[in-house]
DSSP file (Angstrom, degrees, kcal/mol; ACC not computed):
  #  RESIDUE AA STRUCTURE BP1 BP2  ACC     N-H-->O    O-->H-N    N-H-->O    O-->H-N    TCO  KAPPA ALPHA  PHI   PSI    X-CA   Y-CA   Z-CA
    1    1 A M              0   0    0      0, 0.0     2,-0.1     0, 0.0     5,-0.1   0.000 360.0 360.0 360.0 123.3  -65.5   22.8   42.6
    2    2 A N    >>  -     0   0    0      1,-0.1     3,-1.5     3,-0.0     4,-0.5  -0.458 360.0-116.1 -81.5 155.4  -63.7   26.1   41.7
    3    3 A A  H >> S+     0   0    0      1,-0.3     3,-0.9     2,-0.2     4,-0.8   0.812 110.8  60.8 -61.7 -31.6  -63.8   29.2   43.8
    4    4 A S  H 34 S+     0   0    0      1,-0.2    -1,-0.3     2,-0.1    -2,-0.0   0.774 103.7  51.5 -69.3 -19.6  -65.6   31.4   41.2
    5    5 A S  H <4 S+     0   0    0     -3,-1.5    -1,-0.2     1,-0.1    -2,-0.2   0.562  95.1  72.7 -95.2  -6.9  -68.7   28.9   41.1
    6    6 A I  H << S+     0   0    0     -3,-0.9    32,-1.8    -4,-0.5     2,-0.9   0.983  93.3  49.8 -73.4 -57.9  -69.2   28.9   44.9
    7    7 A L  E  <  +A   37   0A   0     -4,-0.8    30,-0.2    30,-0.2    -1,-0.2  -0.694  65.3 172.6 -81.2 109.4  -70.6   32.4   45.3
    8    8 A I  E     -     0   0A   0     28,-2.1    29,-0.2    -2,-0.9    -1,-0.2   0.938  55.7 -41.9 -90.7 -46.7  -73.4   32.8   42.7
    9    9 A R  E     -A   36   0A   0     27,-1.5    27,-3.4     2,-0.0    -1,-0.3  -0.948  57.5 -93.7-174.1 157.6  -75.0   36.1   43.6
   10   10 A P  E     -A   35   0A   0      0, 0.0     2,-0.5     0, 0.0    25,-0.3  -0.479  39.0-116.0 -77.1 150.3  -76.2   38.3   46.5
   11   11 A V        -     0   0    0     23,-3.0    23,-0.3    -2,-0.2    80,-0.0  -0.792  24.1-170.7 -89.0 126.5  -79.8   38.2   47.7
   12   12 A F        +     0   0    0     -2,-0.5    -1,-0.1     4,-0.1    23,-0.0   0.178  38.1 131.7-107.7  14.1  -81.6   41.6   47.2
   13   13 A S     >  -     0   0    0      1,-0.1     4,-2.0     4,-0.0     5,-0.2  -0.184  67.9-116.2 -67.2 161.5  -84.8   40.7   49.2
   14   14 A E  H  > S+     0   0    0      1,-0.2     4,-1.8     2,-0.2    -1,-0.1   0.882 117.7  50.8 -66.8 -33.2  -86.3   43.1   51.8
   15   15 A K  H  > S+     0   0    0      1,-0.2     4,-0.8     2,-0.2    -1,-0.2   0.946 111.7  47.4 -65.9 -48.1  -85.7   40.6   54.5
   16   16 A A  H  4 S+     0   0    0      1,-0.2     3,-0.4     2,-0.2    -2,-0.2   0.819 111.4  52.2 -63.2 -32.9  -82.0   40.1   53.4
   17   17 A M  H >< S+     0   0    0     -4,-2.0     3,-1.3     1,-0.2     4,-0.4   0.851  99.9  64.7 -69.6 -40.3  -81.6   44.0   53.2
   18   18 A S  H 3< S+     0   0    0     -4,-1.8     3,-0.2     1,-0.3    -1,-0.2   0.702 104.5  43.6 -61.6 -24.8  -83.0   44.4   56.9
   19   19 A V  T 3< S+     0   0    0     -4,-0.8    13,-2.6    -3,-0.4    -1,-0.3   0.274  88.5  85.7-101.5  12.0  -80.1   42.6   58.5
   20   20 A I  S <  S+     0   0    0     -3,-1.3    63,-0.4    11,-0.2    62,-0.3   0.804  71.8  91.6 -85.6 -26.7  -77.3   44.0   56.6
   21   21 A G  S    S-     0   0    0     -4,-0.4    10,-2.3    -3,-0.2    11,-0.3  -0.226  89.8 -96.6 -70.3 161.7  -76.9   47.2   58.9
   22   22 A V        -     0   0    0      8,-0.2    -1,-0.1     9,-0.1     8,-0.1  -0.623  46.5-134.4 -70.7 123.1  -74.7   47.2   61.8
   23   23 A P        -     0   0    0      0, 0.0     2,-0.1     0, 0.0     7,-0.1  -0.196  23.1 -91.4 -81.3 174.1  -76.7   46.4   65.2
   24   24 A A    >   -     0   0    0      5,-0.1     3,-1.7     1,-0.1     5,-0.1  -0.377  51.9 -97.0 -75.4 161.1  -76.7   48.0   68.5
   25   25 A K  T 3  S+     0   0    0      1,-0.3    -1,-0.1    -2,-0.1     0, 0.0   0.818 122.4  42.8 -57.2 -36.1  -74.2   46.4   70.9
   26   26 A D  T 3  S+     0   0    0      2,-0.0    -1,-0.3     0, 0.0     2,-0.3   0.397  94.1  97.8 -92.8   3.0  -76.7   44.1   72.6
   27   27 A S    <   -     0   0    0     -3,-1.7     0, 0.0     2,-0.1     0, 0.0  -0.653  56.4-158.7 -94.2 142.0  -78.5   43.0   69.4
   28   28 A K  S    S+     0   0    0     -2,-0.3     2,-0.3    -5,-0.0    -1,-0.1   0.402  70.6  81.0-104.1   0.4  -77.6   39.7   67.8
   29   29 A S        +     0   0    0     -5,-0.1    -2,-0.1    -7,-0.0     2,-0.1  -0.701  69.1  48.3-102.5 160.6  -79.0   40.6   64.5
   30   30 A G        +     0   0    0     -2,-0.3    -8,-0.2    -8,-0.1   -10,-0.2  -0.236  64.6  78.9 104.3 167.4  -77.4   42.8   61.8
   31   31 A N  S    S+     0   0    0    -10,-2.3    45,-2.1     1,-0.3     2,-0.3   0.803  74.7 126.5  63.9  36.1  -74.0   42.9   60.1
   32   32 A K  E     - B   0  75A   0    -13,-2.6     2,-0.3   -11,-0.3    -1,-0.3  -0.827  40.6-167.2-117.5 154.7  -75.2   39.9   57.8
   33   33 A I  E     - B   0  74A   0     41,-1.9    41,-3.1    -2,-0.3     2,-0.5  -0.980  13.2-144.3-138.4 142.2  -75.2   39.5   54.0
   34   34 A E  E     + B   0  73A   0     -2,-0.3   -23,-3.0   -23,-0.3     2,-0.3  -0.932  19.1 176.6-115.7 129.1  -77.0   36.8   52.2
   35   35 A F  E     -AB  10  72A   0     37,-2.4    37,-3.3    -2,-0.5     2,-0.6  -0.907  32.5-121.5-127.4 149.4  -75.7   35.1   49.0
   36   36 A I  E     -AB   9  71A   0    -27,-3.4   -28,-2.1    -2,-0.3   -27,-1.5  -0.836  41.3-168.8 -89.2 134.9  -77.0   32.2   46.9
   37   37 A V  E     -AB   7  70A   0     33,-3.3    33,-0.8    -2,-0.6   -30,-0.2  -0.772  33.5 -76.9-122.3 160.7  -74.2   29.7   46.8
   38   38 A H    >   -     0   0    0    -32,-1.8     3,-2.4    -2,-0.2    -1,-0.1  -0.397  46.5-121.3 -62.5 138.1  -73.6   26.6   44.9
   39   39 A R  T 3  S+     0   0    0      1,-0.3    -1,-0.2    -2,-0.1    32,-0.0   0.732 108.9  45.7 -62.0 -25.7  -75.8   23.8   46.3
   40   40 A N  T 3  S+     0   0    0      2,-0.1    -1,-0.3    30,-0.1     2,-0.2   0.395  83.6 120.1 -99.0   4.2  -72.8   21.5   47.1
   41   41 A A    <   -     0   0    0     -3,-2.4     2,-0.1   -35,-0.1    -4,-0.1  -0.484  56.8-137.1 -69.7 134.7  -70.7   24.1   48.7
   42   42 A S     >  -     0   0    0     -2,-0.2     4,-2.1     1,-0.1     5,-0.2  -0.441  23.5-110.7 -83.8 163.9  -69.7   23.5   52.2
   43   43 A K  H  > S+     0   0    0      2,-0.2     4,-2.8     1,-0.2     5,-0.2   0.932 119.4  52.2 -57.1 -44.6  -69.6   26.2   54.9
   44   44 A L  H  > S+     0   0    0      1,-0.2     4,-2.3     2,-0.2    -1,-0.2   0.897 110.4  46.7 -56.3 -41.5  -65.7   26.0   54.9
   45   45 A E  H  > S+     0   0    0      2,-0.2     4,-2.1     1,-0.2    -1,-0.2   0.855 113.3  48.7 -69.9 -32.5  -65.5   26.5   51.2
   46   46 A I  H  X S+     0   0    0     -4,-2.1     4,-2.8     2,-0.2     5,-0.2   0.938 114.2  46.8 -63.6 -46.4  -68.1   29.4   51.4
   47   47 A K  H  X S+     0   0    0     -4,-2.8     4,-2.6    -5,-0.2     5,-0.2   0.908 112.7  48.7 -60.0 -45.9  -66.1   31.0   54.2
   48   48 A T  H  X S+     0   0    0     -4,-2.3     4,-2.0     1,-0.2     5,-0.2   0.931 116.3  42.5 -68.0 -47.8  -62.7   30.6   52.5
   49   49 A V  H  X S+     0   0    0     -4,-2.1     4,-2.2     1,-0.2    -2,-0.2   0.902 114.5  48.3 -70.8 -41.6  -63.9   32.0   49.2
   50   50 A F  H  X S+     0   0    0     -4,-2.8     4,-2.2     2,-0.2     6,-0.2   0.879 112.1  50.1 -63.8 -42.1  -65.9   34.9   50.7
   51   51 A E  H  X>S+     0   0    0     -4,-2.6     4,-1.4    -5,-0.2     5,-0.5   0.917 113.2  45.6 -57.8 -45.8  -63.0   36.0   53.0
   52   52 A E  H  <5S+     0   0    0     -4,-2.0    -2,-0.2    -5,-0.2    -1,-0.2   0.921 115.6  45.4 -65.0 -43.4  -60.6   36.0   50.3
   53   53 A R  H  <5S+     0   0    0     -4,-2.2    -2,-0.2    -5,-0.2    -1,-0.2   0.888 126.1  27.9 -66.1 -38.9  -62.8   37.8   47.8
   54   54 A F  H  <5S-     0   0    0     -4,-2.2    -1,-0.2    -5,-0.2    -2,-0.2   0.428 100.4-125.9-108.7   0.0  -64.1   40.5   50.1
   55   55 A E  T  <5 +     0   0    0     -4,-1.4     2,-0.3     1,-0.2    -3,-0.2   0.908  68.7 118.4  51.5  49.7  -61.0   40.8   52.6
   56   56 A V      < -     0   0    0     -5,-0.5     2,-0.4    -6,-0.2    -1,-0.2  -0.890  62.8-114.1-134.3 171.3  -63.1   40.3   55.6
   57   57 A K        -     0   0    0     -2,-0.3    20,-2.2    20,-0.1     2,-0.4  -0.898  22.5-141.2-107.3 135.6  -63.6   37.8   58.5
   58   58 A I  E     -C   76   0A   0     -2,-0.4    18,-0.3    18,-0.2     3,-0.1  -0.787  12.4-169.7 -95.9 131.2  -66.6   35.7   59.1
   59   59 A K  E    S-     0   0A   0     16,-2.9     2,-0.3    -2,-0.4    17,-0.2   0.913  71.6 -27.2 -80.8 -43.6  -68.1   35.1   62.5
   60   60 A N  E     -C   75   0A   0     15,-1.4    15,-2.2     2,-0.0     2,-0.3  -0.961  53.0-137.0-158.3 175.2  -70.5   32.3   61.3
   61   61 A I  E     -C   74   0A   0     -2,-0.3     2,-0.4    13,-0.2    13,-0.2  -0.960   9.6-169.4-145.0 123.7  -72.5   31.0   58.4
   62   62 A R  E     -C   73   0A   0     11,-2.0    11,-3.2    -2,-0.3     2,-0.4  -0.898  10.7-166.7-104.6 140.7  -76.0   29.7   58.2
   63   63 A T  E     +C   72   0A   0     -2,-0.4     2,-0.3     9,-0.2     9,-0.2  -0.929   9.7 174.4-128.4 154.1  -77.3   27.9   55.2
   64   64 A K  E     -C   71   0A   0      7,-1.9     7,-3.2    -2,-0.4     2,-0.6  -0.983  28.4-124.4-151.8 148.3  -80.8   26.9   54.0
   65   65 A I  E     +C   70   0A   0     -2,-0.3     5,-0.2     5,-0.2     2,-0.2  -0.859  35.0 170.9 -99.3 123.5  -82.2   25.4   50.9
   66   66 A Q  E >   -C   69   0A   0      3,-2.8     3,-1.9    -2,-0.6    -2,-0.0  -0.664  50.0 -92.5-118.0 171.9  -85.0   27.3   49.1
   67   67 A K  T 3  S+     0   0    0      1,-0.3     3,-0.1    -2,-0.2    -1,-0.0   0.878 127.0  49.4 -49.2 -43.0  -86.7   27.0   45.7
   68   68 A D  T 3  S-     0   0    0      1,-0.2    -1,-0.3    -3,-0.0     2,-0.2   0.305 125.2 -87.2 -89.7  13.0  -84.3   29.4   44.1
   69   69 A G  E <   - C   0  66A   0     -3,-1.9    -3,-2.8   -33,-0.1     2,-0.5  -0.712  67.0 -24.9 123.6-170.2  -81.1   27.5   45.6
   70   70 A K  E     -BC  37  65A   0    -33,-0.8   -33,-3.3    -2,-0.2     2,-0.5  -0.725  54.8-156.9 -87.7 122.7  -78.9   27.3   48.6
   71   71 A H  E     -BC  36  64A   0     -7,-3.2    -7,-1.9    -2,-0.5     2,-0.5  -0.860   4.1-162.2 -99.8 130.7  -78.8   30.4   50.6
   72   72 A A  E     -BC  35  63A   0    -37,-3.3   -37,-2.4    -2,-0.5     2,-0.7  -0.967   5.9-156.4-110.7 122.3  -75.8   31.3   52.9
   73   73 A I  E     -BC  34  62A   0    -11,-3.2   -11,-2.0    -2,-0.5     2,-0.6  -0.862  17.0-160.6 -92.2 119.6  -76.4   33.9   55.6
   74   74 A I  E     -BC  33  61A   0    -41,-3.1   -41,-1.9    -2,-0.7     2,-0.7  -0.885   7.8-162.1-113.9 118.6  -73.0   35.3   56.4
   75   75 A K  E     -BC  32  60A   0    -15,-2.2   -16,-2.9    -2,-0.6   -15,-1.4  -0.902  13.6-146.5-102.1 121.7  -72.4   37.1   59.6
   76   76 A L  E     - C   0  58A   0    -45,-2.1   -18,-0.2    -2,-0.7     6,-0.1  -0.363  22.0-101.9 -74.8 152.9  -69.2   39.2   59.7
   77   77 A T    >   -     0   0    0    -20,-2.2     3,-2.4     1,-0.1   -20,-0.1  -0.376  42.2-102.4 -67.1 157.1  -67.0   39.9   62.8
   78   78 A D  T 3  S+     0   0    0      1,-0.3    -1,-0.1     3,-0.1    -2,-0.1   0.696 117.0  70.0 -58.7 -15.8  -67.5   43.2   64.3
   79   79 A D  T 3  S+     0   0    0    -22,-0.1     2,-0.3     2,-0.0    -1,-0.3   0.680 100.1  52.4 -68.7 -18.8  -64.3   44.5   62.7
   80   80 A Y  S <  S-     0   0    0     -3,-2.4     2,-0.5   -23,-0.2     3,-0.1  -0.840  78.2-129.8-127.6 157.3  -65.9   44.4   59.3
   81   81 A S     >  -     0   0    0     -2,-0.3     4,-1.0     1,-0.1     3,-0.2  -0.908   5.4-154.8-115.5 131.6  -69.1   45.9   57.8
   82   82 A A  H  > S+     0   0    0     -2,-0.5     4,-3.3   -62,-0.3     5,-0.2   0.820  99.8  61.4 -62.0 -35.1  -71.8   44.0   55.8
   83   83 A E  H  > S+     0   0    0    -63,-0.4     4,-2.1     1,-0.2    -1,-0.2   0.902 100.0  53.4 -62.1 -38.7  -72.7   47.4   54.2
   84   84 A D  H  > S+     0   0    0      2,-0.2     4,-1.4     1,-0.2    -1,-0.2   0.847 110.6  45.2 -64.8 -34.5  -69.2   47.7   52.8
   85   85 A V  H  X S+     0   0    0     -4,-1.0     4,-2.0     2,-0.2     5,-0.2   0.898 110.1  56.2 -73.1 -40.8  -69.5   44.3   51.2
   86   86 A G  H  <>S+     0   0    0     -4,-3.3     5,-3.0     1,-0.2     6,-0.7   0.883 106.2  49.9 -61.3 -35.1  -73.0   45.2   49.9
   87   87 A M  H ><5S+     0   0    0     -4,-2.1     3,-0.7     3,-0.2    -1,-0.2   0.907 109.1  52.3 -68.7 -37.8  -71.5   48.3   48.2
   88   88 A K  H 3<5S+     0   0    0     -4,-1.4    -2,-0.2     1,-0.2    -1,-0.2   0.841 114.5  42.0 -62.0 -38.5  -68.8   46.2   46.5
   89   89 A V  T 3<5S-     0   0    0     -4,-2.0    -1,-0.2    -5,-0.1    -2,-0.2   0.470 117.9-110.7 -96.7  -2.4  -71.4   43.7   45.1
   90   90 A G  T < 5S+     0   0    0     -3,-0.7    -3,-0.2    -4,-0.5    -4,-0.1   0.807  73.8 134.9  83.7  24.9  -73.9   46.5   44.1
   91   91 A I      <       0   0    0     -5,-3.0    -4,-0.2     1,-0.2    -5,-0.1   0.874 360.0 360.0 -75.3 -36.2  -76.6   46.0   46.5
   92   92 A F              0   0    0     -6,-0.7    -1,-0.2    -9,-0.2    -5,-0.1   0.404 360.0 360.0 -97.5 360.0  -76.8   49.8   47.3
């Protein structure tokens, strides 16, 4: 599987947008961005491609399969902003 086919598109739902902001210090939510990814992509492949493409570091990735495909919820480390990635992909 080539790198360009792993990340398909960002998710623009209201729920996905609500966790993109940087959270308060004691909150575990926030600083996340959600993408639809190739169904067979592993978390390691998603992490590698995402970090290279957006020049960020990922804290963790959760995935779920839904009707419209495989979703990856990507939480960035505190040194990076999901809002900045959102600006690059045209969410805002």
